[in-house]
PDB file as gemmi writes it, atoms N, CA and C in Angstrom:
CRYST1    1.000    1.000    1.000  90.00  90.00  90.00 P 1                      
ATOM      1  N   MET A   1     115.280 132.061 135.977  1.00  0.00           N  
ATOM      2  CA  MET A   1     114.245 132.726 135.229  1.00  0.00           C  
ATOM      3  C   MET A   1     113.314 131.657 134.645  1.00  0.00           C  
ATOM      4  N   LYS A   2     112.037 131.838 134.849  1.00  0.00           N  
ATOM      5  CA  LYS A   2     111.018 130.896 134.391  1.00  0.00           C  
ATOM      6  C   LYS A   2     110.532 131.303 132.997  1.00  0.00           C  
ATOM      7  N   THR A   3     110.544 130.380 132.045  1.00  0.00           N  
ATOM      8  CA  THR A   3     110.093 130.707 130.684  1.00  0.00           C  
ATOM      9  C   THR A   3     108.569 130.746 130.625  1.00  0.00           C  
ATOM     10  N   TRP A   4     108.075 131.604 129.742  1.00  0.00           N  
ATOM     11  CA  TRP A   4     106.636 131.749 129.556  1.00  0.00           C  
ATOM     12  C   TRP A   4     106.145 130.696 128.575  1.00  0.00           C  
ATOM     13  N   THR A   5     105.109 129.957 128.964  1.00  0.00           N  
ATOM     14  CA  THR A   5     104.503 128.989 128.058  1.00  0.00           C  
ATOM     15  C   THR A   5     103.448 129.699 127.211  1.00  0.00           C  
ATOM     16  N   ALA A   6     103.025 129.050 126.150  1.00  0.00           N  
ATOM     17  CA  ALA A   6     101.980 129.622 125.287  1.00  0.00           C  
ATOM     18  C   ALA A   6     100.687 129.829 126.077  1.00  0.00           C  
ATOM     19  N   GLU A   7     100.391 128.895 126.965  1.00  0.00           N  
ATOM     20  CA  GLU A   7      99.183 128.999 127.788  1.00  0.00           C  
ATOM     21  C   GLU A   7      99.260 130.212 128.722  1.00  0.00           C  
ATOM     22  N   GLU A   8     100.436 130.439 129.313  1.00  0.00           N  
ATOM     23  CA  GLU A   8     100.609 131.600 130.195  1.00  0.00           C  
ATOM     24  C   GLU A   8     100.499 132.909 129.424  1.00  0.00           C  
ATOM     25  N   ILE A   9     101.026 132.935 128.211  1.00  0.00           N  
ATOM     26  CA  ILE A   9     100.932 134.145 127.392  1.00  0.00           C  
ATOM     27  C   ILE A   9      99.470 134.431 127.057  1.00  0.00           C  
ATOM     28  N   ASN A  10      98.707 133.387 126.732  1.00  0.00           N  
ATOM     29  CA  ASN A  10      97.272 133.569 126.475  1.00  0.00           C  
ATOM     30  C   ASN A  10      96.554 134.089 127.714  1.00  0.00           C  
ATOM     31  N   GLN A  11      96.916 133.539 128.873  1.00  0.00           N  
ATOM     32  CA  GLN A  11      96.340 134.008 130.139  1.00  0.00           C  
ATOM     33  C   GLN A  11      96.670 135.481 130.370  1.00  0.00           C  
ATOM     34  N   LEU A  12      97.921 135.838 130.139  1.00  0.00           N  
ATOM     35  CA  LEU A  12      98.358 137.217 130.324  1.00  0.00           C  
ATOM     36  C   LEU A  12      97.584 138.158 129.405  1.00  0.00           C  
ATOM     37  N   GLU A  13      97.406 137.754 128.149  1.00  0.00           N  
ATOM     38  CA  GLU A  13      96.635 138.580 127.218  1.00  0.00           C  
ATOM     39  C   GLU A  13      95.194 138.732 127.683  1.00  0.00           C  
ATOM     40  N   GLU A  14      94.641 137.668 128.250  1.00  0.00           N  
ATOM     41  CA  GLU A  14      93.272 137.729 128.778  1.00  0.00           C  
ATOM     42  C   GLU A  14      93.205 138.682 129.979  1.00  0.00           C  
ATOM     43  N   PHE A  15      94.121 138.506 130.939  1.00  0.00           N  
ATOM     44  CA  PHE A  15      94.113 139.328 132.152  1.00  0.00           C  
ATOM     45  C   PHE A  15      94.366 140.805 131.861  1.00  0.00           C  
ATOM     46  N   LYS A  16      95.373 141.068 131.040  1.00  0.00           N  
ATOM     47  CA  LYS A  16      95.755 142.465 130.790  1.00  0.00           C  
ATOM     48  C   LYS A  16      94.897 143.110 129.706  1.00  0.00           C  
ATOM     49  N   GLY A  17      94.677 142.387 128.605  1.00  0.00           N  
ATOM     50  CA  GLY A  17      93.974 142.957 127.464  1.00  0.00           C  
ATOM     51  C   GLY A  17      92.476 143.056 127.653  1.00  0.00           C  
ATOM     52  N   HIS A  18      91.859 141.984 128.139  1.00  0.00           N  
ATOM     53  CA  HIS A  18      90.402 141.952 128.223  1.00  0.00           C  
ATOM     54  C   HIS A  18      89.885 142.367 129.596  1.00  0.00           C  
ATOM     55  N   LEU A  19      90.522 141.859 130.651  1.00  0.00           N  
ATOM     56  CA  LEU A  19      90.044 142.164 131.999  1.00  0.00           C  
ATOM     57  C   LEU A  19      90.661 143.438 132.567  1.00  0.00           C  
ATOM     58  N   LYS A  20      91.722 143.955 131.929  1.00  0.00           N  
ATOM     59  CA  LYS A  20      92.391 145.199 132.340  1.00  0.00           C  
ATOM     60  C   LYS A  20      92.884 145.161 133.796  1.00  0.00           C  
ATOM     61  N   LEU A  21      93.445 144.022 134.200  1.00  0.00           N  
ATOM     62  CA  LEU A  21      93.980 143.913 135.553  1.00  0.00           C  
ATOM     63  C   LEU A  21      95.340 144.595 135.623  1.00  0.00           C  
ATOM     64  N   SER A  22      95.731 145.013 136.815  1.00  0.00           N  
ATOM     65  CA  SER A  22      97.040 145.651 137.007  1.00  0.00           C  
ATOM     66  C   SER A  22      98.139 144.593 136.948  1.00  0.00           C  
ATOM     67  N   HIS A  23      99.386 145.042 136.800  1.00  0.00           N  
ATOM     68  CA  HIS A  23     100.527 144.125 136.780  1.00  0.00           C  
ATOM     69  C   HIS A  23     100.577 143.312 138.062  1.00  0.00           C  
ATOM     70  N   GLU A  24     100.318 143.967 139.175  1.00  0.00           N  
ATOM     71  CA  GLU A  24     100.370 143.300 140.475  1.00  0.00           C  
ATOM     72  C   GLU A  24      99.303 142.209 140.591  1.00  0.00           C  
ATOM     73  N   GLU A  25      98.078 142.512 140.132  1.00  0.00           N  
ATOM     74  CA  GLU A  25      96.994 141.526 140.196  1.00  0.00           C  
ATOM     75  C   GLU A  25      97.300 140.318 139.319  1.00  0.00           C  
ATOM     76  N   VAL A  26      97.826 140.583 138.124  1.00  0.00           N  
ATOM     77  CA  VAL A  26      98.176 139.494 137.210  1.00  0.00           C  
ATOM     78  C   VAL A  26      99.312 138.672 137.805  1.00  0.00           C  
ATOM     79  N   ALA A  27     100.315 139.334 138.352  1.00  0.00           N  
ATOM     80  CA  ALA A  27     101.462 138.639 138.944  1.00  0.00           C  
ATOM     81  C   ALA A  27     101.010 137.704 140.067  1.00  0.00           C  
ATOM     82  N   GLN A  28     100.092 138.178 140.869  1.00  0.00           N  
ATOM     83  CA  GLN A  28      99.591 137.371 141.985  1.00  0.00           C  
ATOM     84  C   GLN A  28      98.847 136.143 141.454  1.00  0.00           C  
ATOM     85  N   ARG A  29      98.012 136.322 140.449  1.00  0.00           N  
ATOM     86  CA  ARG A  29      97.230 135.209 139.895  1.00  0.00           C  
ATOM     87  C   ARG A  29      98.103 134.199 139.154  1.00  0.00           C  
ATOM     88  N   MET A  30      99.204 134.674 138.569  1.00  0.00           N  
ATOM     89  CA  MET A  30     100.036 133.800 137.739  1.00  0.00           C  
ATOM     90  C   MET A  30     101.299 133.316 138.447  1.00  0.00           C  
ATOM     91  N   ASP A  31     101.476 133.687 139.697  1.00  0.00           N  
ATOM     92  CA  ASP A  31     102.662 133.309 140.464  1.00  0.00           C  
ATOM     93  C   ASP A  31     103.944 133.774 139.760  1.00  0.00           C  
ATOM     94  N   ARG A  32     103.932 135.044 139.398  1.00  0.00           N  
ATOM     95  CA  ARG A  32     105.069 135.710 138.754  1.00  0.00           C  
ATOM     96  C   ARG A  32     105.324 137.028 139.477  1.00  0.00           C  
ATOM     97  N   SER A  33     106.462 137.638 139.212  1.00  0.00           N  
ATOM     98  CA  SER A  33     106.710 138.963 139.783  1.00  0.00           C  
ATOM     99  C   SER A  33     106.016 140.010 138.920  1.00  0.00           C  
ATOM    100  N   ALA A  34     105.691 141.130 139.519  1.00  0.00           N  
ATOM    101  CA  ALA A  34     105.045 142.219 138.775  1.00  0.00           C  
ATOM    102  C   ALA A  34     105.972 142.723 137.669  1.00  0.00           C  
ATOM    103  N   ALA A  35     107.265 142.724 137.934  1.00  0.00           N  
ATOM    104  CA  ALA A  35     108.238 143.176 136.932  1.00  0.00           C  
ATOM    105  C   ALA A  35     108.239 142.245 135.713  1.00  0.00           C  
ATOM    106  N   ALA A  36     108.175 140.935 135.967  1.00  0.00           N  
ATOM    107  CA  ALA A  36     108.151 139.959 134.865  1.00  0.00           C  
ATOM    108  C   ALA A  36     106.895 140.146 134.016  1.00  0.00           C  
ATOM    109  N   VAL A  37     105.772 140.380 134.679  1.00  0.00           N  
ATOM    110  CA  VAL A  37     104.514 140.604 133.969  1.00  0.00           C  
ATOM    111  C   VAL A  37     104.606 141.881 133.132  1.00  0.00           C  
ATOM    112  N   GLN A  38     105.163 142.927 133.716  1.00  0.00           N  
ATOM    113  CA  GLN A  38     105.273 144.204 133.011  1.00  0.00           C  
ATOM    114  C   GLN A  38     106.150 144.071 131.772  1.00  0.00           C  
ATOM    115  N   VAL A  39     107.287 143.400 131.902  1.00  0.00           N  
ATOM    116  CA  VAL A  39     108.208 143.237 130.769  1.00  0.00           C  
ATOM    117  C   VAL A  39     107.558 142.407 129.665  1.00  0.00           C  
ATOM    118  N   LYS A  40     106.947 141.273 130.049  1.00  0.00           N  
ATOM    119  CA  LYS A  40     106.328 140.404 129.045  1.00  0.00           C  
ATOM    120  C   LYS A  40     105.172 141.115 128.355  1.00  0.00           C  
ATOM    121  N   TRP A  41     104.383 141.851 129.121  1.00  0.00           N  
ATOM    122  CA  TRP A  41     103.237 142.566 128.539  1.00  0.00           C  
ATOM    123  C   TRP A  41     103.705 143.648 127.573  1.00  0.00           C  
ATOM    124  N   SER A  42     104.777 144.350 127.908  1.00  0.00           N  
ATOM    125  CA  SER A  42     105.268 145.393 127.001  1.00  0.00           C  
ATOM    126  C   SER A  42     105.809 144.776 125.714  1.00  0.00           C  
ATOM    127  N   LYS A  43     106.424 143.593 125.807  1.00  0.00           N  
ATOM    128  CA  LYS A  43     106.907 142.911 124.604  1.00  0.00           C  
ATOM    129  C   LYS A  43     105.742 142.450 123.739  1.00  0.00           C  
ATOM    130  N   ILE A  44     104.698 141.927 124.361  1.00  0.00           N  
ATOM    131  CA  ILE A  44     103.521 141.479 123.611  1.00  0.00           C  
ATOM    132  C   ILE A  44     102.855 142.662 122.935  1.00  0.00           C  
ATOM    133  N   ARG A  45     102.687 143.744 123.653  1.00  0.00           N  
ATOM    134  CA  ARG A  45     102.059 144.932 123.069  1.00  0.00           C  
ATOM    135  C   ARG A  45     102.902 145.493 121.941  1.00  0.00           C  
ATOM    136  N   GLY A  46     104.215 145.459 122.078  1.00  0.00           N  
ATOM    137  CA  GLY A  46     105.107 145.932 121.026  1.00  0.00           C  
ATOM    138  C   GLY A  46     104.984 145.090 119.775  1.00  0.00           C  
ATOM    139  N   ARG A  47     104.852 143.764 119.967  1.00  0.00           N  
ATOM    140  CA  ARG A  47     104.705 142.862 118.829  1.00  0.00           C  
ATOM    141  C   ARG A  47     103.400 143.152 118.095  1.00  0.00           C  
ATOM    142  N   HIS A  48     102.317 143.351 118.836  1.00  0.00           N  
ATOM    143  CA  HIS A  48     101.029 143.647 118.211  1.00  0.00           C  
ATOM    144  C   HIS A  48     101.057 145.015 117.533  1.00  0.00           C  
ATOM    145  N   ARG A  49     101.690 145.972 118.184  1.00  0.00           N  
ATOM    146  CA  ARG A  49     101.769 147.319 117.625  1.00  0.00           C  
ATOM    147  C   ARG A  49     102.523 147.304 116.298  1.00  0.00           C  
ATOM    148  N   ALA A  50     103.572 146.497 116.230  1.00  0.00           N  
ATOM    149  CA  ALA A  50     104.356 146.417 114.998  1.00  0.00           C  
ATOM    150  C   ALA A  50     103.500 145.896 113.844  1.00  0.00           C  
ATOM    151  N   VAL A  51     102.572 144.994 114.146  1.00  0.00           N  
ATOM    152  CA  VAL A  51     101.694 144.467 113.101  1.00  0.00           C  
ATOM    153  C   VAL A  51     100.750 145.551 112.615  1.00  0.00           C  
ATOM    154  N   TYR A  52     100.192 146.330 113.527  1.00  0.00           N  
ATOM    155  CA  TYR A  52      99.219 147.351 113.148  1.00  0.00           C  
ATOM    156  C   TYR A  52      99.844 148.522 112.403  1.00  0.00           C  
ATOM    157  N   TYR A  53     101.062 148.897 112.765  1.00  0.00           N  
ATOM    158  CA  TYR A  53     101.670 150.082 112.176  1.00  0.00           C  
ATOM    159  C   TYR A  53     102.685 149.767 111.100  1.00  0.00           C  
ATOM    160  N   LYS A  54     102.672 148.544 110.607  1.00  0.00           N  
ATOM    161  CA  LYS A  54     103.621 148.152 109.574  1.00  0.00           C  
ATOM    162  C   LYS A  54     103.315 148.900 108.274  1.00  0.00           C  
ATOM    163  N   LYS A  55     104.354 149.375 107.637  1.00  0.00           N  
ATOM    164  CA  LYS A  55     104.204 150.086 106.377  1.00  0.00           C  
ATOM    165  C   LYS A  55     103.717 149.115 105.300  1.00  0.00           C  
ATOM    166  N   PRO A  56     102.704 149.488 104.520  1.00  0.00           N  
ATOM    167  CA  PRO A  56     102.197 148.571 103.494  1.00  0.00           C  
ATOM    168  C   PRO A  56     103.247 148.335 102.409  1.00  0.00           C  
ATOM    169  N   PRO A  57     103.253 147.128 101.834  1.00  0.00           N  
ATOM    170  CA  PRO A  57     104.231 146.841 100.783  1.00  0.00           C  
ATOM    171  C   PRO A  57     103.956 147.664  99.533  1.00  0.00           C  
ATOM    172  N   CYS A  58     104.994 147.870  98.756  1.00  0.00           N  
ATOM    173  CA  CYS A  58     104.866 148.663  97.531  1.00  0.00           C  
ATOM    174  C   CYS A  58     104.572 147.730  96.370  1.00  0.00           C  
ATOM    175  N   ASP A  59     103.293 147.391  96.140  1.00  0.00           N  
ATOM    176  CA  ASP A  59     102.974 146.528  95.004  1.00  0.00           C  
ATOM    177  C   ASP A  59     102.525 147.350  93.806  1.00  0.00           C  
ATOM    178  N   GLN A  60     102.347 148.602  93.992  1.00  0.00           N  
ATOM    179  CA  GLN A  60     101.838 149.451  92.924  1.00  0.00           C  
ATOM    180  C   GLN A  60     102.925 149.655  91.867  1.00  0.00           C  
ATOM    181  N   PRO A  61     102.562 149.541  90.599  1.00  0.00           N  
ATOM    182  CA  PRO A  61     103.552 149.748  89.531  1.00  0.00           C  
ATOM    183  C   PRO A  61     104.204 151.125  89.597  1.00  0.00           C  
ATOM    184  N   ASP A  62     103.512 152.124  90.175  1.00  0.00           N  
ATOM    185  CA  ASP A  62     104.083 153.474  90.283  1.00  0.00           C  
ATOM    186  C   ASP A  62     105.304 153.498  91.200  1.00  0.00           C  
ATOM    187  N   ASP A  63     105.334 152.572  92.183  1.00  0.00           N  
ATOM    188  CA  ASP A  63     106.439 152.539  93.148  1.00  0.00           C  
ATOM    189  C   ASP A  63     107.676 151.846  92.587  1.00  0.00           C  
ATOM    190  N   TRP A  64     107.504 151.069  91.515  1.00  0.00           N  
ATOM    191  CA  TRP A  64     108.597 150.316  90.926  1.00  0.00           C  
ATOM    192  C   TRP A  64     109.299 151.164  89.875  1.00  0.00           C  
ATOM    193  N   LYS A  65     110.615 150.987  89.793  1.00  0.00           N  
ATOM    194  CA  LYS A  65     111.385 151.763  88.831  1.00  0.00           C  
ATOM    195  C   LYS A  65     112.534 150.899  88.309  1.00  0.00           C  
ATOM    196  N   ASP A  66     112.868 151.048  87.033  1.00  0.00           N  
ATOM    197  CA  ASP A  66     114.024 150.339  86.477  1.00  0.00           C  
ATOM    198  C   ASP A  66     115.301 150.994  86.990  1.00  0.00           C  
ATOM    199  N   ARG A  67     116.186 150.171  87.568  1.00  0.00           N  
ATOM    200  CA  ARG A  67     117.466 150.666  88.062  1.00  0.00           C  
ATOM    201  C   ARG A  67     118.561 149.699  87.617  1.00  0.00           C  
ATOM    202  N   GLN A  68     119.787 150.165  87.739  1.00  0.00           N  
ATOM    203  CA  GLN A  68     120.934 149.333  87.403  1.00  0.00           C  
ATOM    204  C   GLN A  68     121.528 148.793  88.699  1.00  0.00           C  
ATOM    205  N   CYS A  69     121.746 147.481  88.752  1.00  0.00           N  
ATOM    206  CA  CYS A  69     122.306 146.834  89.938  1.00  0.00           C  
ATOM    207  C   CYS A  69     123.729 147.341  90.174  1.00  0.00           C  
ATOM    208  N   LEU A  70     124.029 147.686  91.408  1.00  0.00           N  
ATOM    209  CA  LEU A  70     125.363 148.200  91.739  1.00  0.00           C  
ATOM    210  C   LEU A  70     126.433 147.106  91.774  1.00  0.00           C  
ATOM    211  N   MET A  71     126.008 145.832  91.798  1.00  0.00           N  
ATOM    212  CA  MET A  71     126.990 144.748  91.841  1.00  0.00           C  
ATOM    213  C   MET A  71     127.295 144.178  90.447  1.00  0.00           C  
ATOM    214  N   CYS A  72     126.230 143.864  89.679  1.00  0.00           N  
ATOM    215  CA  CYS A  72     126.471 143.210  88.382  1.00  0.00           C  
ATOM    216  C   CYS A  72     126.174 144.116  87.188  1.00  0.00           C  
ATOM    217  N   GLY A  73     125.486 145.218  87.416  1.00  0.00           N  
ATOM    218  CA  GLY A  73     125.216 146.168  86.348  1.00  0.00           C  
ATOM    219  C   GLY A  73     123.975 145.879  85.527  1.00  0.00           C  
ATOM    220  N   CYS A  74     123.256 144.781  85.827  1.00  0.00           N  
ATOM    221  CA  CYS A  74     122.048 144.473  85.044  1.00  0.00           C  
ATOM    222  C   CYS A  74     120.900 145.394  85.453  1.00  0.00           C  
ATOM    223  N   ASP A  75     119.928 145.558  84.559  1.00  0.00           N  
ATOM    224  CA  ASP A  75     118.742 146.344  84.883  1.00  0.00           C  
ATOM    225  C   ASP A  75     117.746 145.454  85.617  1.00  0.00           C  
ATOM    226  N   PHE A  76     117.072 146.010  86.643  1.00  0.00           N  
ATOM    227  CA  PHE A  76     116.070 145.257  87.392  1.00  0.00           C  
ATOM    228  C   PHE A  76     114.996 146.210  87.907  1.00  0.00           C  
ATOM    229  N   GLN A  77     113.841 145.649  88.285  1.00  0.00           N  
ATOM    230  CA  GLN A  77     112.735 146.427  88.840  1.00  0.00           C  
ATOM    231  C   GLN A  77     113.038 146.693  90.310  1.00  0.00           C  
ATOM    232  N   SER A  78     113.182 147.940  90.669  1.00  0.00           N  
ATOM    233  CA  SER A  78     113.540 148.334  92.028  1.00  0.00           C  
ATOM    234  C   SER A  78     112.330 148.933  92.737  1.00  0.00           C  
ATOM    235  N   VAL A  79     112.208 148.628  94.027  1.00  0.00           N  
ATOM    236  CA  VAL A  79     111.152 149.217  94.848  1.00  0.00           C  
ATOM    237  C   VAL A  79     111.799 150.272  95.731  1.00  0.00           C  
ATOM    238  N   GLY A  80     111.663 151.520  95.384  1.00  0.00           N  
ATOM    239  CA  GLY A  80     112.214 152.595  96.195  1.00  0.00           C  
ATOM    240  C   GLY A  80     113.667 152.872  95.899  1.00  0.00           C  
ATOM    241  N   ASN A  81     114.127 154.032  96.349  1.00  0.00           N  
ATOM    242  CA  ASN A  81     115.480 154.465  96.007  1.00  0.00           C  
ATOM    243  C   ASN A  81     116.574 153.784  96.824  1.00  0.00           C  
ATOM    244  N   LYS A  82     116.216 153.005  97.835  1.00  0.00           N  
ATOM    245  CA  LYS A  82     117.242 152.327  98.635  1.00  0.00           C  
ATOM    246  C   LYS A  82     117.482 150.905  98.159  1.00  0.00           C  
ATOM    247  N   ASN A  83     116.751 150.471  97.145  1.00  0.00           N  
ATOM    248  CA  ASN A  83     116.893 149.134  96.600  1.00  0.00           C  
ATOM    249  C   ASN A  83     117.742 149.226  95.342  1.00  0.00           C  
ATOM    250  N   ARG A  84     119.038 148.975  95.476  1.00  0.00           N  
ATOM    251  CA  ARG A  84     119.960 149.155  94.341  1.00  0.00           C  
ATOM    252  C   ARG A  84     120.698 147.889  93.952  1.00  0.00           C  
ATOM    253  N   VAL A  85     120.354 146.741  94.572  1.00  0.00           N  
ATOM    254  CA  VAL A  85     121.008 145.477  94.238  1.00  0.00           C  
ATOM    255  C   VAL A  85     119.919 144.476  93.839  1.00  0.00           C  
ATOM    256  N   CYS A  86     120.104 143.798  92.701  1.00  0.00           N  
ATOM    257  CA  CYS A  86     119.086 142.863  92.199  1.00  0.00           C  
ATOM    258  C   CYS A  86     118.999 141.614  93.090  1.00  0.00           C  
ATOM    259  N   LYS A  87     117.908 140.863  92.949  1.00  0.00           N  
ATOM    260  CA  LYS A  87     117.685 139.662  93.764  1.00  0.00           C  
ATOM    261  C   LYS A  87     118.758 138.609  93.528  1.00  0.00           C  
ATOM    262  N   LYS A  88     119.198 138.475  92.283  1.00  0.00           N  
ATOM    263  CA  LYS A  88     120.228 137.482  91.965  1.00  0.00           C  
ATOM    264  C   LYS A  88     121.506 137.769  92.761  1.00  0.00           C  
ATOM    265  N   CYS A  89     121.922 139.030  92.793  1.00  0.00           N  
ATOM    266  CA  CYS A  89     123.144 139.394  93.531  1.00  0.00           C  
ATOM    267  C   CYS A  89     122.941 139.296  95.044  1.00  0.00           C  
ATOM    268  N   LYS A  90     121.724 139.583  95.516  1.00  0.00           N  
ATOM    269  CA  LYS A  90     121.453 139.472  96.950  1.00  0.00           C  
ATOM    270  C   LYS A  90     121.495 138.032  97.427  1.00  0.00           C  
ATOM    271  N   SER A  91     121.319 137.078  96.523  1.00  0.00           N  
ATOM    272  CA  SER A  91     121.356 135.669  96.916  1.00  0.00           C  
ATOM    273  C   SER A  91     122.786 135.120  96.944  1.00  0.00           C  
ATOM    274  N   LEU A  92     123.755 135.874  96.455  1.00  0.00           N  
ATOM    275  CA  LEU A  92     125.149 135.417  96.436  1.00  0.00           C  
ATOM    276  C   LEU A  92     125.748 135.415  97.830  1.00  0.00           C  
ATOM    277  N   ASP A  93     126.729 134.544  98.040  1.00  0.00           N  
ATOM    278  CA  ASP A  93     127.417 134.461  99.328  1.00  0.00           C  
ATOM    279  C   ASP A  93     128.069 135.778  99.718  1.00  0.00           C  
ATOM    280  N   SER A  94     128.584 136.509  98.740  1.00  0.00           N  
ATOM    281  CA  SER A  94     129.258 137.775  99.045  1.00  0.00           C  
ATOM    282  C   SER A  94     128.286 138.799  99.621  1.00  0.00           C  
ATOM    283  N   TRP A  95     126.998 138.692  99.265  1.00  0.00           N  
ATOM    284  CA  TRP A  95     126.004 139.635  99.795  1.00  0.00           C  
ATOM    285  C   TRP A  95     125.496 139.178 101.161  1.00  0.00           C  
ATOM    286  N   THR A  96     125.225 137.878 101.302  1.00  0.00           N  
ATOM    287  CA  THR A  96     124.641 137.366 102.539  1.00  0.00           C  
ATOM    288  C   THR A  96     125.670 137.153 103.632  1.00  0.00           C  
ATOM    289  N   GLY A  97     126.940 137.067 103.250  1.00  0.00           N  
ATOM    290  CA  GLY A  97     127.992 136.872 104.256  1.00  0.00           C  
ATOM    291  C   GLY A  97     128.171 135.411 104.628  1.00  0.00           C  
ATOM    292  N   GLN A  98     127.514 134.514 103.917  1.00  0.00           N  
ATOM    293  CA  GLN A  98     127.655 133.077 104.190  1.00  0.00           C  
ATOM    294  C   GLN A  98     128.725 132.521 103.269  1.00  0.00           C  
ATOM    295  N   HIS A  99     129.854 132.196 103.825  1.00  0.00           N  
ATOM    296  CA  HIS A  99     130.949 131.666 103.029  1.00  0.00           C  
ATOM    297  C   HIS A  99     131.124 130.181 103.333  1.00  0.00           C  
ATOM    298  N   THR A 100     131.298 129.407 102.298  1.00  0.00           N  
ATOM    299  CA  THR A 100     131.490 127.972 102.503  1.00  0.00           C  
ATOM    300  C   THR A 100     132.962 127.718 102.800  1.00  0.00           C  
ATOM    301  N   ALA A 101     133.203 126.873 103.759  1.00  0.00           N  
ATOM    302  CA  ALA A 101     134.580 126.560 104.145  1.00  0.00           C  
ATOM    303  C   ALA A 101     135.166 125.532 103.184  1.00  0.00           C  
ATOM    304  N   LEU A 102     136.426 125.690 102.875  1.00  0.00           N  
ATOM    305  CA  LEU A 102     137.119 124.733 102.026  1.00  0.00           C  
ATOM    306  C   LEU A 102     137.577 123.565 102.875  1.00  0.00           C  
ATOM    307  N   ILE A 103     137.342 122.380 102.367  1.00  0.00           N  
ATOM    308  CA  ILE A 103     137.694 121.188 103.149  1.00  0.00           C  
ATOM    309  C   ILE A 103     138.980 120.594 102.610  1.00  0.00           C  
TER     310      ILE A 103                                                      
END                                                                             
């Protein structure tokens, strides 16, 4: 399997995005298979789509609410009802799953 270089990705974006060439035409010009072009193009489009349709962050004070941390019990500013653990507790090894080995 041949890896895609940054230059090839730029070429692919030019051929598919701006020139609207078919997968087969791009594959022929880039010395790749049509399937490889199709897969890479769908991944690129998915990446761009994720940027455009990303949910905006909740910076509004209305979205923030005081909640009690489920780990340490302290009060903290929570964004949404699924945020129930404070930042201090989220940085602990028990939350992140990173355990230091004893030597």
